[in-house]
N, C-alpha and C positions, 0 to 999 in steps of 0.2 A: 324421975318420969318424964322429966328435958330429954334424955337421951334416950328414951324410948318413941316422943313426935317426934328426935331431930331424926332418929335411924326409920320410922313412918313415911315422915315425909322423903329422906331419900330412894325408899323403896317405892313409892309413887311415880318422883321421877325414875329411877329407874325403870318400870312399870310403861311409862311415856315414852319414854326412849327403843325401849322394845318394839311397842306398836310400830313407829315411826321405821324403826329396820326392818321389820319382818314386812310390813307396809309395802316399804320401798322393794323389800328382796322379793317379792311377789306378782308387782305391779299392779298397787292396789294403793287408795288415799286412807289415811288415816282413821277417817270416819265409815270406809269399806269393812277398813281391818277390824271394828270396833263392832261394827254388824254381824260380821263375821263368829265373831267370838263371844258376841249375845245367841247368838241361835247355836256355838258350841256348846251352851253353857245351860241354857233353857231349852234349847233343840226347838222344831218348826215353832213358827209365832202368827199371830195374825198379827197385819200392819200395823194395826190402832195400839194394838200391846205392845211393838216393835218402836213403834213413833213415842209415846206415852216412857219407854224404860231409854231408852236414846236422848228424849232431848230434843224430835223431831217436830216436825207441822207433819201434818198428813201428807202434803204436797211434799215438802224436803225429802219424805220417807220415799214416796211412791219414785221421784229421782233416781235416790241410795238405789231400793232397789232394781230398778231400772240399770243401774251401773251393774250391780252382784252380778244380773243374769249375762249382761255383754260379757262378765267378765268368768264366766261360765263356773263359779262358786256359789250361787243360790238360784234357786226358781221358784215361783209363785205357782199352785196347785188349788185345785178346787179344795175348796171345806167340804169335810166327806159329809158332815150333817145339814149344813146352811149353803147352799149353791149361789146365792149374794155374795157370800166371803173368801176369801183366799190367803189362803197359807203361805208362807216363806218358809221354805225348807233350804237345807243344804244340799248340794251336789256330790256328784263322784268326785270332782274336782275339790270341791270346795272341803269336803269330808277328808281328803286326802294331806289338805294343806293345814286342817286342824290339828289332825293326826298326828302329824309329825311336828305342828305347832306344843301338842301336849309331850310328847317326846322330848323334846327341847325344853321346858318349863320344867319335866320331872325331874332333867338332869340338872338343875339349880337347888334341889333338893339332898343331894346325891354327898354330901358336908355335915347333913343336919345327922346326928345319932341317932339309928333306927326307934331305941325305946323315946326319943323326946319327940317323932314324929307325928305321933296321934297329937300330942300338945301344941304342938306348933301351927299343923291343920285345923285345932279346934281355937286357936287364937285367930288366926288369918280368917274363917267363917266367921267370928266374933267383928273383928275389927272390918269384914267386906259388909256386912249385915247393918254392921252402925255407921259406916261412912252411906249406905243406901237408902237406906232411911234417911240420915240427914241432910242429904242431896236431895231427896226427891220433890222437891218442892212443896210438902207440908209442912218442913220446917225453914226457918229463918236459918240463913248461913253467913256465919259470921255476925252477925249481933250488930251491936253498938259499932262494932268496929266500919261495918260500908257507910254508915252512917254520917262518920267523921268522915271519910274521903272527898279531897275537893274535888268538886264536877268540872 
């Protein structure tokens, strides 16, 4: 189990480094890159849902979407049923970036035996869902360890 936890830490660190490298390559900040990834995974989204999932205030999310629009990777459109709301969606440029990112990430799976890929995918989904739940604000993160840290 200890080796699996260390490998999970390595995966998280590699993912953070990947985000930084990609963000720099396409001229975005890491927060903008994270938002673009969120839209690629979840599709068009309301701003309040994005703010909640990205851990941002509504004003910070508004500024973030402004930056995404200036970069031409996302845009606000009117909600189809509620004119008071807007939806954030990926633009053609944003779609091209996320498609290329998808191809690049898919290549990292090439060394995995195709017979094992379904199991690896299912395991990654379990880990991703568990991490999302544990960091959603509903669960205590790190438990007693955070209270023991000096201020």
